[in-house]
Backbone as JSON Lines, residues from 0, in Angstrom:
{"i":0,"aa":"X","n":[43.5,8.33,-2.37],"ca":[43.02,9.16,-1.31],"c":[42.37,10.4,-1.9]}
{"i":1,"aa":"X","n":[42.93,10.94,-3.02],"ca":[42.33,12.11,-3.6],"c":[40.92,11.77,-4.12]}
{"i":2,"aa":"X","n":[40.74,10.6,-4.64],"ca":[39.42,10.15,-5.14],"c":[38.36,10.18,-4.01]}
{"i":3,"aa":"X","n":[38.74,9.74,-2.86],"ca":[37.83,9.74,-1.73],"c":[37.41,11.17,-1.39]}
{"i":4,"aa":"X","n":[38.35,12.08,-1.32],"ca":[38.0,13.48,-1.02],"c":[37.12,14.1,-2.1]}
{"i":5,"aa":"X","n":[37.31,13.81,-3.36],"ca":[36.5,14.31,-4.41],"c":[35.09,13.74,-4.31]}
{"i":6,"aa":"X","n":[34.97,12.46,-3.98],"ca":[33.65,11.91,-3.84],"c":[32.91,12.54,-2.67]}
{"i":7,"aa":"X","n":[33.57,12.74,-1.56],"ca":[32.97,13.42,-0.38],"c":[32.61,14.84,-0.76]}
{"i":8,"aa":"X","n":[33.47,15.54,-1.5],"ca":[33.16,16.92,-1.89],"c":[31.94,16.99,-2.81]}
{"i":9,"aa":"X","n":[31.85,16.1,-3.77],"ca":[30.73,16.07,-4.69],"c":[29.42,15.74,-3.95]}
{"i":10,"aa":"X","n":[29.44,14.75,-3.05],"ca":[28.29,14.41,-2.28],"c":[27.8,15.56,-1.38]}
{"i":11,"aa":"X","n":[28.74,16.23,-0.73],"ca":[28.44,17.36,0.11],"c":[27.86,18.5,-0.72]}
{"i":12,"aa":"X","n":[28.38,18.74,-1.89],"ca":[27.86,19.83,-2.78],"c":[26.45,19.48,-3.22]}
{"i":13,"aa":"X","n":[26.21,18.2,-3.55],"ca":[24.86,17.82,-3.98],"c":[23.86,17.98,-2.81]}
{"i":14,"aa":"X","n":[24.32,17.67,-1.63],"ca":[23.49,17.8,-0.45],"c":[23.09,19.26,-0.27]}
{"i":15,"aa":"X","n":[24.05,20.17,-0.39],"ca":[23.79,21.61,-0.2],"c":[22.88,22.13,-1.31]}
{"i":16,"aa":"X","n":[23.05,21.64,-2.53],"ca":[22.24,22.13,-3.64],"c":[20.79,21.6,-3.6]}
{"i":17,"aa":"X","n":[20.58,20.44,-2.91],"ca":[19.22,19.88,-2.85],"c":[18.36,20.56,-1.81]}
{"i":18,"aa":"X","n":[18.96,21.39,-0.94],"ca":[18.19,22.07,0.07],"c":[17.46,23.28,-0.55]}
{"i":19,"aa":"X","n":[16.2,23.46,-0.22],"ca":[15.46,24.63,-0.72],"c":[14.81,25.31,0.42]}
{"i":20,"aa":"X","n":[14.54,26.6,0.29],"ca":[13.82,27.38,1.28],"c":[12.34,27.22,1.0]}
{"i":21,"aa":"X","n":[11.6,27.04,2.05],"ca":[10.15,26.86,1.93],"c":[9.42,28.16,2.12]}
{"i":22,"aa":"X","n":[8.36,28.38,1.31],"ca":[7.55,29.57,1.47],"c":[6.36,29.28,2.43]}
{"i":23,"aa":"X","n":[6.31,28.1,3.0],"ca":[5.17,27.75,3.88],"c":[5.53,27.93,5.32]}
{"i":24,"aa":"X","n":[6.27,28.92,5.67],"ca":[6.65,29.15,7.08],"c":[5.45,29.7,7.83]}
{"i":25,"aa":"X","n":[5.32,29.37,9.09],"ca":[4.25,29.78,9.91],"c":[4.55,31.12,10.53]}
{"i":26,"aa":"X","n":[3.57,31.91,10.83],"ca":[3.79,33.17,11.51],"c":[4.08,32.84,13.01]}
{"i":27,"aa":"X","n":[4.61,33.76,13.75],"ca":[5.04,33.47,15.11],"c":[3.93,33.04,16.0]}
{"i":28,"aa":"X","n":[2.68,33.47,15.82],"ca":[1.6,33.16,16.72],"c":[0.66,32.15,16.19]}
{"i":29,"aa":"X","n":[0.93,31.55,15.06],"ca":[0.01,30.56,14.48],"c":[0.38,29.16,14.98]}
{"i":30,"aa":"X","n":[-0.67,28.45,15.44],"ca":[-0.51,27.09,15.92],"c":[-1.1,26.14,14.87]}
{"i":31,"aa":"X","n":[-0.37,25.16,14.47],"ca":[-0.89,24.2,13.5],"c":[-1.14,22.9,14.19]}
{"i":32,"aa":"X","n":[-2.35,22.37,13.92],"ca":[-2.76,21.11,14.56],"c":[-2.59,19.94,13.54]}
{"i":33,"aa":"X","n":[-2.37,18.76,14.07],"ca":[-2.24,17.59,13.21],"c":[-2.36,16.33,14.02]}
{"i":34,"aa":"X","n":[-2.18,15.21,13.37],"ca":[-2.24,13.92,14.05],"c":[-0.95,13.13,13.68]}
{"i":35,"aa":"X","n":[-0.38,12.58,14.72],"ca":[0.84,11.73,14.53],"c":[0.45,10.27,14.71]}
{"i":36,"aa":"X","n":[0.94,9.44,13.84],"ca":[0.66,8.02,13.96],"c":[2.0,7.33,14.31]}
{"i":37,"aa":"X","n":[2.0,6.65,15.42],"ca":[3.17,5.89,15.8],"c":[2.76,4.42,15.88]}
{"i":38,"aa":"X","n":[3.41,3.6,15.1],"ca":[3.05,2.22,15.04],"c":[4.31,1.35,15.03]}
{"i":39,"aa":"X","n":[4.16,0.09,15.43],"ca":[5.3,-0.8,15.45],"c":[4.93,-2.22,15.84]}
{"i":40,"aa":"X","n":[5.91,-3.02,16.03],"ca":[5.77,-4.43,16.43],"c":[6.64,-4.71,17.61]}
{"i":41,"aa":"X","n":[6.15,-5.46,18.56],"ca":[6.98,-6.01,19.63],"c":[7.23,-7.48,19.29]}
{"i":42,"aa":"X","n":[8.47,-7.82,19.16],"ca":[8.76,-9.23,18.78],"c":[9.11,-10.04,20.05]}
{"i":43,"aa":"X","n":[8.82,-11.3,19.94],"ca":[9.08,-12.27,21.01],"c":[8.23,-11.88,22.23]}
{"i":44,"aa":"X","n":[6.97,-11.85,22.09],"ca":[6.09,-11.58,23.19],"c":[5.58,-12.85,23.88]}
{"i":45,"aa":"X","n":[6.16,-13.97,23.52],"ca":[5.65,-15.24,24.05],"c":[5.71,-15.33,25.56]}
{"i":46,"aa":"X","n":[6.74,-14.79,26.17],"ca":[6.85,-14.8,27.62],"c":[5.86,-13.84,28.28]}
{"i":47,"aa":"X","n":[5.41,-12.83,27.59],"ca":[4.43,-11.89,28.13],"c":[3.02,-12.44,27.99]}
{"i":48,"aa":"X","n":[2.76,-13.3,27.01],"ca":[1.39,-13.83,26.77],"c":[1.05,-14.96,27.73]}
{"i":49,"aa":"X","n":[1.99,-15.35,28.53],"ca":[1.67,-16.44,29.5],"c":[0.74,-15.97,30.56]}
{"i":50,"aa":"X","n":[0.71,-14.7,30.84],"ca":[-0.21,-14.13,31.8],"c":[-1.57,-13.89,31.14]}
{"i":51,"aa":"X","n":[-2.6,-13.91,31.9],"ca":[-3.96,-13.75,31.34],"c":[-4.35,-12.28,31.11]}
{"i":52,"aa":"X","n":[-3.53,-11.38,31.61],"ca":[-3.85,-9.96,31.49],"c":[-3.38,-9.39,30.13]}
{"i":53,"aa":"X","n":[-4.14,-8.47,29.55],"ca":[-3.68,-7.89,28.3],"c":[-2.5,-6.96,28.53]}
{"i":54,"aa":"X","n":[-1.67,-6.83,27.53],"ca":[-0.46,-5.98,27.61],"c":[-0.88,-4.6,27.12]}
{"i":55,"aa":"X","n":[-0.66,-3.6,27.91],"ca":[-0.98,-2.22,27.62],"c":[0.31,-1.38,27.44]}
{"i":56,"aa":"X","n":[0.4,-0.71,26.3],"ca":[1.55,0.17,26.04],"c":[1.16,1.62,26.44]}
{"i":57,"aa":"X","n":[2.04,2.32,27.02],"ca":[1.77,3.68,27.54],"c":[2.73,4.64,26.87]}
{"i":58,"aa":"X","n":[2.14,5.71,26.25],"ca":[2.96,6.76,25.61],"c":[2.67,8.06,26.35]}
{"i":59,"aa":"X","n":[3.73,8.7,26.91],"ca":[3.59,9.96,27.61],"c":[4.53,10.98,27.02]}
{"i":60,"aa":"X","n":[4.05,12.2,26.83],"ca":[4.96,13.29,26.39],"c":[4.4,14.58,26.87]}
{"i":61,"aa":"X","n":[5.29,15.59,26.86],"ca":[4.9,16.96,27.27],"c":[4.78,17.78,26.0]}
{"i":62,"aa":"X","n":[3.67,18.41,25.83],"ca":[3.4,19.25,24.68],"c":[3.84,20.7,25.06]}
{"i":63,"aa":"X","n":[4.84,21.19,24.42],"ca":[5.4,22.5,24.79],"c":[4.49,23.66,24.34]}
{"i":64,"aa":"X","n":[3.63,23.47,23.34],"ca":[2.77,24.52,22.87],"c":[1.57,24.74,23.82]}
{"i":65,"aa":"X","n":[0.94,23.64,24.19],"ca":[-0.21,23.76,25.09],"c":[0.17,23.68,26.57]}
{"i":66,"aa":"X","n":[1.43,23.38,26.86],"ca":[1.98,23.18,28.21],"c":[1.18,22.14,29.0]}
{"i":67,"aa":"X","n":[0.88,21.02,28.33],"ca":[0.17,19.93,28.98],"c":[0.9,18.62,28.84]}
{"i":68,"aa":"X","n":[0.76,17.79,29.85],"ca":[1.25,16.44,29.74],"c":[0.19,15.59,29.07]}
{"i":69,"aa":"X","n":[0.61,14.77,28.15],"ca":[-0.36,13.91,27.43],"c":[0.03,12.43,27.69]}
{"i":70,"aa":"X","n":[-1.0,11.61,27.85],"ca":[-0.79,10.17,28.09],"c":[-1.81,9.41,27.24]}
{"i":71,"aa":"X","n":[-1.26,8.43,26.55],"ca":[-2.13,7.59,25.66],"c":[-1.77,6.13,25.95]}
{"i":72,"aa":"X","n":[-2.83,5.29,26.01],"ca":[-2.62,3.84,26.27],"c":[-3.28,3.09,25.19]}
{"i":73,"aa":"X","n":[-2.63,2.09,24.62],"ca":[-3.21,1.19,23.64],"c":[-2.79,-0.27,24.02]}
{"i":74,"aa":"X","n":[-3.71,-1.21,23.69],"ca":[-3.36,-2.6,23.99],"c":[-2.45,-3.14,22.86]}
{"i":75,"aa":"X","n":[-1.61,-4.03,23.25],"ca":[-0.79,-4.77,22.31],"c":[-1.65,-5.85,21.63]}
{"i":76,"aa":"X","n":[-1.77,-5.82,20.34],"ca":[-2.6,-6.83,19.64],"c":[-1.96,-8.21,19.66]}
{"i":77,"aa":"X","n":[-2.74,-9.21,19.29],"ca":[-2.26,-10.59,19.34],"c":[-1.01,-10.84,18.52]}
{"i":78,"aa":"X","n":[-0.92,-10.14,17.37],"ca":[0.24,-10.37,16.49],"c":[1.47,-9.51,16.92]}
{"i":79,"aa":"X","n":[1.34,-8.76,18.06],"ca":[2.49,-7.96,18.56],"c":[2.54,-6.58,18.04]}
{"i":80,"aa":"X","n":[1.54,-6.18,17.27],"ca":[1.53,-4.82,16.71],"c":[0.81,-3.84,17.62]}
{"i":81,"aa":"X","n":[1.11,-2.54,17.44],"ca":[0.42,-1.51,18.15],"c":[0.41,-0.26,17.26]}
{"i":82,"aa":"X","n":[-0.59,0.61,17.52],"ca":[-0.7,1.89,16.83],"c":[-1.26,2.97,17.76]}
{"i":83,"aa":"X","n":[-0.45,4.08,17.9],"ca":[-0.9,5.25,18.64],"c":[-1.24,6.29,17.59]}
{"i":84,"aa":"X","n":[-2.42,6.93,17.76],"ca":[-2.76,8.1,17.01],"c":[-2.97,9.24,17.95]}
{"i":85,"aa":"X","n":[-2.08,10.19,17.97],"ca":[-2.13,11.26,18.92],"c":[-2.18,12.66,18.24]}
{"i":86,"aa":"X","n":[-2.99,13.55,18.8],"ca":[-3.02,14.9,18.25],"c":[-1.75,15.66,18.64]}
{"i":87,"aa":"X","n":[-1.24,16.4,17.73],"ca":[0.01,17.19,18.01],"c":[-0.23,18.63,17.56]}
{"i":88,"aa":"X","n":[0.53,19.5,18.19],"ca":[0.46,20.92,17.89],"c":[1.87,21.42,17.66]}
{"i":89,"aa":"X","n":[2.04,22.31,16.67],"ca":[3.35,22.92,16.49],"c":[3.15,24.41,16.3]}
{"i":90,"aa":"X","n":[4.17,25.15,16.6],"ca":[4.12,26.58,16.48],"c":[5.2,27.07,15.62]}
């Protein structure tokens, strides 16, 4: 049992020592723009492909910096994959 506590102690100490402070902090009024890519696969879409209509995925989120609702739609590709590329802002 002592061995377990020593292992946990060593791992926790290494975790704390691996953290560093960053000098790249943003000022309070600076907004940084970027692009987020969200991609993935939907498996077992065989029951969805029986219909002749394309499958559309919908991504909605509220951007707290610009105070706007954002909505993005992309079609599900034939292999079941999808990719959203959305602009993001952080403060």
